[in-house]
C-alpha positions in Angstrom: 81.2 124.0 115.1 80.2 127.0 117.1 76.5 126.5 117.4 75.6 129.0 120.2 76.4 132.6 121.0 75.5 135.3 123.8 75.3 139.0 123.6 74.8 141.3 126.6 74.2 145.1 126.5 73.7 147.6 129.4 70.4 149.4 129.1 70.4 151.1 132.5 73.9 151.6 134.0 74.8 151.5 137.7 78.0 151.1 139.7 77.7 147.4 140.6 76.7 144.8 137.9 73.8 143.4 140.1 72.1 146.8 139.9 72.3 147.2 136.2 69.7 146.4 133.5 70.8 144.5 130.5 69.5 143.2 127.3 70.7 139.6 126.9 70.6 137.7 123.5 70.8 133.9 123.4 71.5 132.7 119.8 71.5 129.3 118.3 72.7 128.4 114.8 69.7 128.2 112.3 70.6 125.1 110.4 67.1 124.7 109.2 67.5 127.5 107.0 69.8 125.4 104.8 68.3 121.9 105.5 64.8 122.3 103.7 62.0 119.8 103.8 62.3 117.2 101.0 65.9 118.0 100.3 68.7 115.3 100.2 70.3 116.9 103.2 67.0 116.6 105.3 66.8 112.9 104.1 70.4 112.2 105.2 69.7 113.9 108.6 66.4 112.2 109.0 68.2 108.7 108.5 71.2 109.4 110.7 69.2 111.5 113.3 72.3 112.7 115.2 76.0 113.1 115.2 77.9 110.2 116.7 81.0 110.8 118.6 83.9 108.3 118.8 87.1 108.9 121.0 89.2 109.5 117.8 86.5 110.9 115.3 82.9 111.8 114.8 80.3 110.6 112.2 78.4 113.9 111.4 74.7 114.0 110.7 75.3 116.9 108.4 78.4 117.6 106.0 81.1 119.4 107.7 80.6 122.1 105.1 77.6 123.0 106.9 78.3 122.2 110.5 81.7 123.7 110.6 81.6 126.5 108.1 78.2 127.6 106.7 76.2 127.4 109.9 79.0 127.8 112.5 78.8 131.1 114.3 82.4 132.2 113.6 83.7 135.3 114.5 83.4 138.4 112.0 81.2 136.6 109.7 77.4 137.1 109.3 75.4 133.9 110.3 71.8 132.9 110.6 70.5 132.2 114.1 67.3 131.7 116.0 67.4 134.2 118.9 65.7 134.9 122.2 66.4 138.6 123.6 65.3 139.3 127.0 65.7 142.4 129.2 66.8 141.6 132.9 68.6 142.7 135.8 72.1 141.9 137.1 70.3 139.8 139.7 68.8 137.5 137.1 65.2 139.1 137.3 63.3 139.3 134.0 62.0 142.9 133.5 58.4 143.6 132.5 57.9 143.6 128.8 57.9 141.3 125.6 60.7 138.7 125.2 61.6 138.8 121.5 62.0 135.6 119.5 62.8 135.4 116.0 65.3 134.7 113.1 68.2 136.8 113.0 71.5 137.7 111.3 74.3 138.1 113.7 78.1 138.6 113.5 80.1 137.4 116.5 83.0 139.5 117.7 84.8 136.8 119.7 85.1 133.1 120.0 86.1 131.7 123.4 86.4 128.3 124.8 85.4 127.3 128.3 89.0 127.4 129.8 89.9 130.8 128.3 86.7 132.4 129.3 87.4 131.3 132.7 90.9 132.9 132.3 88.9 136.2 131.2 86.8 135.9 134.4 90.0 135.4 136.6 91.6 138.7 135.3 94.3 137.0 133.1 93.5 139.3 130.2 92.7 142.5 132.2 95.4 144.3 130.3 93.7 143.7 127.1 93.0 146.7 125.0 91.3 147.7 121.5 94.4 146.3 119.8 93.9 142.7 121.4 92.8 140.2 118.7 93.4 136.9 120.6 92.6 135.4 124.0 95.1 132.8 125.0 95.2 130.1 122.2 95.0 130.4 118.5 91.4 129.5 118.2 90.3 132.1 120.7 89.9 135.0 118.4 88.6 138.5 119.0 87.6 141.2 116.4 90.0 144.3 116.9 88.5 147.0 119.1 86.3 144.6 121.0 88.5 142.9 123.7 87.5 145.3 126.5 83.8 144.9 125.7 84.1 141.2 125.7 85.8 141.1 129.1 83.0 143.4 130.7 80.3 141.2 129.0 81.9 138.1 130.4 81.9 139.3 133.8 78.1 140.6 133.6 77.0 137.2 132.2 79.0 135.5 135.0 77.1 137.4 137.8 73.7 137.1 136.0 74.3 133.2 135.6 75.1 132.6 139.1 71.8 134.5 140.2 69.8 132.3 137.6 71.5 129.2 139.1 70.5 130.1 142.7 67.0 130.8 141.6 66.7 127.4 139.8 67.9 125.5 142.9 65.6 127.5 145.1 62.8 126.2 142.9 63.9 122.6 143.4 66.4 121.9 140.5 68.6 118.8 140.5 72.3 118.7 139.9 72.8 115.6 137.8 76.2 116.2 136.6 79.0 113.6 136.4 82.6 113.4 135.6 83.8 113.8 131.9 86.8 111.7 130.9 89.0 111.7 127.9 90.9 109.0 126.3 94.4 109.4 125.1 94.8 107.3 121.9 97.7 105.8 120.1 98.1 107.7 117.0 98.6 104.7 114.9 96.4 102.1 116.3 93.8 104.2 118.0 94.0 102.2 121.0 93.5 104.0 124.4 96.7 104.7 126.4 95.3 106.9 129.2 92.3 108.4 130.7 92.3 112.0 131.9 90.0 114.8 132.8 89.7 117.6 130.4 91.6 121.0 131.3 88.3 122.9 131.5 86.3 120.4 133.5 86.2 122.2 136.7 85.8 125.8 135.3 82.7 127.8 136.2 81.9 128.9 132.7 80.2 125.6 131.9 77.7 126.7 134.2 77.6 130.3 132.6 76.6 128.9 129.2 74.2 126.2 130.7 72.2 128.8 132.6 71.5 130.9 129.5 70.6 128.0 127.3 68.3 126.8 130.1 66.8 130.3 130.2 66.2 130.3 126.6 64.5 126.8 126.8 62.3 128.0 129.6 61.2 131.1 127.6 60.5 129.4 124.6 58.4 126.8 126.5 56.4 129.4 128.1 55.8 131.1 124.8 54.7 127.6 123.1 52.4 126.7 126.0 50.8 130.2 125.9 50.4 130.2 122.1 49.6 126.5 121.5 48.5 125.1 124.7 47.5 121.7 123.3 50.5 121.2 121.1 53.8 121.4 122.8 55.8 118.4 123.2 56.8 118.1 126.8 59.7 115.7 128.0 58.7 113.9 131.3 61.3 112.1 133.2 60.3 108.9 134.9 60.2 108.7 138.7 63.4 107.7 140.3 64.1 103.8 140.8 63.1 103.8 144.5 64.6 100.4 145.4 68.2 101.2 144.2 67.9 104.7 145.9 67.1 103.3 149.2 69.7 100.5 148.9 72.6 103.0 148.5 71.2 105.1 151.5 71.0 102.0 153.6 74.5 101.0 152.8 75.8 104.6 153.5 73.9 104.8 156.9 71.6 107.5 155.6 68.0 108.1 156.3 65.4 106.7 154.1 65.1 109.2 151.4 62.1 111.3 150.5 61.2 111.4 146.9 58.4 114.0 147.2 60.0 116.9 145.5 63.0 117.9 143.7 64.7 119.5 146.8 64.4 116.3 148.8 66.0 114.2 146.0 68.8 116.8 145.6 69.4 116.8 149.4 69.7 112.9 149.4 72.0 113.1 146.4 74.3 115.5 148.2 74.4 113.3 151.3 75.1 110.2 149.2 77.9 112.0 147.5 79.5 112.9 150.8 79.7 109.2 151.7 80.6 108.0 148.3 83.4 110.6 148.0 85.2 108.7 151.0 84.4 105.3 149.6 84.3 105.4 145.7 86.2 107.3 143.1 82.9 107.5 141.2 81.6 110.0 143.7 78.3 111.7 142.8 78.1 109.7 139.6 77.0 106.5 141.4 74.5 108.3 143.4 73.0 109.9 140.4 72.8 106.4 138.4 70.7 105.1 141.2 67.9 107.6 140.5 68.0 107.8 136.8 66.5 105.4 134.4 65.7 105.1 130.7 62.1 104.1 130.1 61.6 100.4 130.2 
């Protein structure tokens, strides 16, 4: 299921990406158009609440006919979406003017997975032309005539996303990522045989998509607060577990951490990670676990 899509269009050209102005669209599949209040589909979704993923299969909240076909933002098919469209510079600065929010009907021109998008950024498809209809694997399709535009768009979004990332961390964002591991299963018994990292685990395109999804969340949150100041639901993370945090720092010979703001917590996490990289294969995951908690 392809539940999100991006578009980028130059609205003020310049020799360098950083100096251009862009229209950026962030699109999320509009499942609510098909799952109406009071319907059997809504009752099923309300009961299950989420899709449950297992190593060898998944128990879907909605029928696969919806999640994988009707709602999925597949290339060259008109699909319903919720969209945020914003004008910004190649340096990640939002230009003055209204951000547009609304329901849309979009038609994607290409489908890329993270690893293939990274190959695009690395120049492996620089010879692609208007006749190119595939990037790498069979699933990474491109509508004829659009390959050069897709490549140019990926490069622009990569530059903008890096600028957005730098801005977030300058404001005190925390990096709480951890390793993703895959189980290789026996085809007959479904018992685990091996543990591996996915091929695309280290590619930067994960961050590219993340930055634009975060940007959409931030823009929508600002709009909600401005329009309905007493109504928005705000997720508030609990404070770090101070005792565990200080224990790891003590073992690592690090100074007692300051928990006053995000920048201080991020610095301590980095310091812990350096020590843990030499003493534990869990690396930053262990450091992260010491400061995160689920509400008691």
